[in-house]
C-alpha positions as CSV (number, residue, x, y, z in Angstrom):
1,M,20.3,-19.9,-3.1
2,P,18.7,-16.9,-4.9
3,P,19.9,-13.4,-4.3
4,R,18.7,-11.9,-1.0
5,G,15.1,-10.8,-1.1
6,K,14.3,-12.9,-4.2
7,K,12.3,-16.1,-4.4
8,P,13.8,-18.9,-6.4
9,R,12.3,-19.4,-9.8
10,T,9.9,-22.3,-10.1
11,Y,9.5,-24.6,-13.0
12,D,6.5,-26.8,-14.0
13,P,7.9,-30.4,-13.2
14,A,5.6,-32.0,-15.9
15,R,6.8,-29.6,-18.6
16,I,10.4,-30.1,-17.6
17,R,10.1,-33.9,-17.8
18,T,8.6,-33.6,-21.2
19,A,11.2,-31.2,-22.4
20,V,14.1,-33.4,-21.3
21,T,12.5,-36.4,-22.9
22,A,11.8,-34.5,-26.1
23,Q,15.3,-33.0,-26.5
24,F,17.0,-36.3,-25.9
25,A,14.8,-37.8,-28.6
26,H,15.8,-35.1,-31.0
27,V,19.5,-35.9,-30.4
28,C,18.9,-39.6,-30.6
29,R,17.4,-39.4,-34.1
30,A,20.3,-37.2,-35.3
31,V,23.1,-39.2,-33.8
32,G,21.7,-42.4,-35.4
33,E,22.4,-40.8,-38.9
34,L,26.0,-39.7,-38.2
35,G,28.6,-41.2,-40.5
36,P,32.2,-42.2,-39.6
37,E,33.7,-38.9,-40.9
38,Q,31.3,-36.8,-38.8
39,L,31.9,-38.9,-35.7
40,A,35.7,-38.5,-36.0
41,R,35.6,-34.7,-36.2
42,P,36.8,-32.6,-33.2
43,S,33.9,-31.5,-31.0
44,G,35.4,-28.2,-30.1
45,L,35.3,-29.3,-26.4
46,G,38.9,-30.1,-25.4
47,E,40.1,-33.4,-26.9
48,W,36.6,-34.9,-27.3
49,S,35.6,-36.1,-30.8
50,V,32.0,-35.8,-32.0
51,A,31.7,-39.5,-31.1
52,E,32.8,-38.8,-27.5
53,L,30.4,-35.8,-27.3
54,A,27.6,-38.0,-28.5
55,G,28.6,-40.7,-25.9
56,H,28.5,-38.0,-23.2
57,I,24.9,-37.1,-24.2
58,A,23.8,-40.7,-24.0
59,W,25.4,-40.8,-20.5
60,I,23.4,-37.8,-19.4
61,A,20.2,-39.8,-19.9
62,D,21.7,-43.0,-18.5
63,S,23.0,-41.2,-15.4
64,L,19.6,-39.8,-14.7
65,A,18.2,-43.3,-14.7
66,G,21.0,-44.4,-12.5
67,G,20.3,-41.6,-10.0
68,L,16.7,-42.6,-9.8
69,A,17.7,-46.3,-9.2
70,R,19.8,-45.5,-6.1
71,P,18.2,-45.1,-2.7
72,P,17.1,-41.4,-2.2
73,A,19.2,-39.0,-0.2
74,A,17.8,-37.4,2.9
75,V,18.2,-33.7,2.2
76,A,19.1,-31.6,-0.9
77,E,22.5,-30.0,-0.7
78,L,22.5,-28.2,-4.0
79,S,19.8,-26.1,-5.8
80,A,19.5,-25.9,-9.6
81,V,20.8,-22.3,-9.7
82,E,23.9,-23.3,-7.7
83,W,24.6,-26.3,-10.0
84,P,26.5,-24.4,-12.8
85,F,29.2,-23.4,-10.3
86,A,29.7,-27.0,-9.0
87,T,30.3,-28.6,-12.4
88,A,34.0,-27.7,-13.0
89,S,35.3,-30.0,-10.2
90,L,33.8,-33.0,-12.0
91,A,35.0,-32.4,-15.5
92,G,37.5,-35.2,-15.4
93,K,35.2,-37.7,-13.9
94,I,32.4,-36.8,-16.4
95,S,34.9,-37.1,-19.3
96,E,35.9,-40.6,-18.1
97,A,32.3,-41.7,-17.8
98,A,31.6,-40.5,-21.4
99,R,34.4,-42.6,-22.7
100,E,33.2,-45.6,-20.8
101,T,29.7,-45.1,-22.2
102,L,31.0,-44.9,-25.7
103,T,32.9,-48.2,-25.5
104,G,29.9,-50.1,-24.3
105,A,28.0,-50.5,-27.6
106,P,27.4,-48.7,-31.0
107,L,25.9,-45.2,-30.5
108,P,22.4,-46.1,-31.8
109,E,22.3,-49.0,-29.3
110,L,23.6,-46.8,-26.5
111,Y,20.9,-44.2,-27.2
112,E,18.1,-46.7,-27.5
113,R,19.1,-48.2,-24.2
114,A,19.6,-44.9,-22.4
115,A,16.2,-43.6,-23.7
116,A,14.4,-46.7,-22.5
117,R,16.1,-46.6,-19.0
118,M,15.3,-42.9,-18.6
119,A,11.7,-43.3,-19.6
120,Q,11.2,-46.3,-17.3
121,A,12.9,-44.5,-14.4
122,L,10.9,-41.3,-14.8
123,A,7.6,-43.3,-15.1
124,A,8.5,-45.2,-11.9
125,H,9.1,-42.0,-10.0
126,P,6.4,-39.5,-10.9
127,G,6.7,-37.6,-7.6
128,E,9.5,-35.7,-5.8
129,R,12.6,-37.2,-4.3
130,V,16.2,-36.2,-3.4
131,L,18.8,-37.8,-5.7
132,D,22.1,-39.1,-4.4
133,L,24.5,-37.5,-7.0
134,W,28.3,-37.0,-7.5
135,I,27.9,-33.3,-7.6
136,G,25.7,-33.0,-4.5
137,D,22.3,-34.3,-3.5
138,M,19.6,-32.5,-5.5
139,T,15.8,-32.8,-5.7
140,L,14.6,-34.6,-8.8
141,A,12.8,-31.4,-10.0
142,D,16.0,-29.3,-9.8
143,F,18.2,-32.0,-11.4
144,L,15.8,-32.3,-14.3
145,V,16.1,-28.5,-14.9
146,T,19.9,-28.9,-15.1
147,R,19.4,-31.7,-17.7
148,T,17.8,-29.1,-20.0
149,V,21.0,-27.1,-19.8
150,E,23.2,-30.1,-20.6
151,L,21.0,-31.2,-23.5
152,V,20.5,-27.8,-25.0
153,V,24.2,-26.8,-24.7
154,H,25.4,-30.1,-26.2
155,T,22.8,-30.1,-28.9
156,D,24.3,-26.8,-30.0
157,D,27.8,-28.3,-29.7
158,L,26.8,-31.2,-32.0
159,N,25.1,-28.9,-34.5
160,R,28.2,-26.8,-34.9
161,A,30.8,-29.7,-34.8
162,A,29.0,-32.2,-37.1
163,G,27.1,-29.8,-39.4
164,L,23.7,-30.8,-38.0
165,D,20.4,-29.0,-37.6
166,I,19.0,-30.8,-34.5
167,P,15.9,-28.9,-33.3
168,V,15.8,-27.5,-29.8
169,D,12.6,-28.0,-27.7
170,R,11.2,-24.6,-26.8
171,Q,10.5,-25.5,-23.2
172,A,14.0,-26.9,-22.8
173,L,15.5,-23.8,-24.3
174,A,13.4,-21.6,-22.0
175,A,14.5,-23.5,-18.8
176,C,18.2,-23.5,-19.9
177,T,18.1,-19.8,-20.6
178,R,16.4,-18.9,-17.3
179,L,18.6,-21.1,-15.2
180,L,21.8,-19.5,-16.6
181,A,20.4,-16.0,-16.2
182,D,19.5,-16.7,-12.6
183,A,23.0,-18.1,-12.1
184,L,24.4,-14.8,-13.2
185,A,22.2,-12.9,-10.8
186,L,23.4,-15.3,-8.0
187,K,27.1,-14.8,-9.0
188,A,26.8,-11.0,-9.1
189,P,23.9,-9.9,-7.0
190,G,22.6,-6.3,-7.3
191,G,20.3,-4.1,-9.3
192,S,22.4,-1.8,-11.4
193,V,22.4,-3.8,-14.7
194,E,19.4,-5.4,-16.3
195,V,20.1,-8.4,-18.5
196,R,17.4,-9.3,-21.0
197,V,17.2,-12.5,-22.9
198,P,13.8,-12.3,-24.7
199,P,11.5,-14.0,-24.7
200,F,12.5,-16.1,-21.7
201,A,14.4,-14.1,-19.0
202,V,15.1,-10.8,-17.4
203,V,17.4,-10.5,-14.4
204,Q,19.1,-7.7,-12.5
205,C,22.6,-8.0,-11.3
206,I,25.8,-6.2,-10.2
207,E,26.1,-4.0,-7.2
208,G,25.5,-0.3,-7.7
209,P,22.7,2.2,-8.0
210,R,19.4,0.3,-8.3
211,H,17.0,1.0,-11.1
212,T,13.4,1.5,-10.0
213,R,11.4,2.9,-13.0
214,G,11.7,3.9,-16.6
215,T,14.5,2.7,-18.9
216,P,17.4,1.3,-16.9
217,P,20.7,3.1,-17.4
218,N,22.6,-0.2,-17.8
219,V,21.1,-2.8,-20.1
220,V,22.4,-6.0,-21.8
221,E,20.2,-7.7,-24.3
222,T,20.8,-10.8,-26.4
223,D,19.1,-13.8,-27.8
224,P,18.8,-17.1,-26.0
225,L,21.4,-19.1,-28.0
226,T,24.0,-16.3,-27.7
227,W,23.4,-16.0,-24.0
228,I,23.8,-19.8,-23.6
229,R,27.0,-19.7,-25.5
230,L,28.3,-16.8,-23.5
231,A,27.3,-18.4,-20.2
232,T,29.1,-21.7,-21.1
233,G,32.2,-20.2,-22.7
234,R,31.3,-21.2,-26.3
235,T,31.4,-17.5,-27.3
236,Q,33.5,-14.7,-25.9
237,W,31.9,-11.4,-24.8
238,A,34.0,-9.3,-27.1
239,A,33.2,-11.4,-30.1
240,A,29.5,-11.3,-29.4
241,L,29.6,-7.5,-29.1
242,D,31.6,-7.2,-32.3
243,G,29.2,-9.5,-34.1
244,A,26.2,-7.4,-32.9
245,H,24.8,-10.5,-31.1
246,V,24.8,-8.5,-27.8
247,R,23.6,-5.0,-27.2
248,A,25.1,-3.4,-24.2
249,S,24.4,0.2,-23.0
250,G,25.6,2.0,-19.9
251,E,29.0,2.2,-18.2
252,R,28.3,-0.9,-16.0
253,A,26.9,-3.1,-18.9
254,D,30.1,-5.1,-19.3
255,L,29.7,-8.8,-18.3
256,S,33.1,-10.0,-19.5
257,A,34.5,-10.4,-16.0
258,L,31.6,-12.6,-15.0
259,L,31.5,-14.9,-17.9
260,P,31.5,-17.8,-18.5
261,L,29.4,-19.1,-15.6
262,M,30.3,-22.7,-16.5
263,S,32.3,-24.5,-19.2
């Protein structure tokens, strides 16, 4: 749920569907060109290789189709903004699913099949429904927003691990940035610190004196990619400050104890 007194952010369902499809297509094209040496590289995510990371991304699309194929649940248990905090408990199960996906067929074939299944499932369910999911039952609209996080974050992982330059869909990047910013505000409700991630998000967080007008006394500002890396543990707060990727002013503008939000 959003912080008290604040309405949950809304997303345009049609744009989010388009963003998810577009970002998966970007990854699909890049993965099809990876050579054996690139696939064998460490991904930077635990023991996963680049090949296992790529298999996980294929599973993201395939599992969306699988969720739509199951009978709908009755009531949503989890909102999009709560989702980041529920992911840690499923890390082992997700890793196992990625490995199973990878052994099923060559990566280009896996991606072609997953893309087709996802497209068919989304076309068959143009309206709203509640999905029966491992992590907790969610509306389709909310779950699709979480898919932008998975796809944007892992696109960045692939780019760094395999030396790629996969483009990031702007709408997917915007949704990912906003969801993770809202998750911070949910984790540390308050109005003493303003976190700015232009051009996509501004949230207030952390208990203390509330800012009402003029320049806030406590401000954190960064770019979307740095924010996403901070929120998911790919970059540490101190390193981002030292590299001038984050600007923080004010005695309360230290988010190190709140990050990462998910990993």
